[in-house]
N, C-alpha and C positions, 0 to 999 in steps of 0.2 A: 504494500500500500504506500503510495506517495503522499506525503503530507508536509505542510509547512506550519511551524508553530513558533510563537514568540514568547519568551519567558521574561516578563517585565521585572521580576524580582532580581534577576541577574543580568538583564539587558543582553540576552542571547537569542539569536535567530537560529532555529533548528530546521534543516531541510532533509527530510527522510527520502531516500532514493530507492530503497529496497528493504524487504523484510528479512534479508539474510542476517545471520549472526555476525556481530562485529568481532574481528580477530585482533586488529591493531589500529593505531591511529598515527597520523603524521600532522604536525602543525607548522604553520607559516605565519607567525605573528598572531593576528586576530582570527585566523581561519584554521579550524581543525577538521581534517577529513578522516573519517573512520572507514576502514576497509574490511571486507570479508576475507576469509582464508585464501580465496582465489584471486585477491587483488581488486575486486569490484568495489567501487565507492558505495557505501551504505548510508552514511549520514554526514552532512556538512554542518558544522557549528560555526557561526560568526559571532565572536565575542565583542562586547561594546558595540552592538549592532546599530544603534542610533547614530553614533559618530561615524562608523564605517559607511553606512548608507548615505548619510549627508555628504561626506567627503566624496564618495563615488559619484553621486548625482551632480555635485557641483563641478567635478572634473569633466563629466560628459557635457554639461552646459557650456563650460568654458571652452572646450574643444570645438563644439559646434559654432560658438560665436567667432572663434578664430578662423573657422573655415568659410565664414560668410564673406562675399566679395566687398 
């Protein structure tokens, strides 16, 4: 089952990609990706989600404005 949840208590966005059992995780700063035994992504966690999303969206807007003639 694919599902997206937000935990307000810890400001984390959880994106479930699969029902498989999580075997291990790798992190890259604010993003943690959990994998199954066969290396398939199962869950993505985005920590400090509000800040991460605001920065991501502002970067997209800035890049689009720079591309305007």
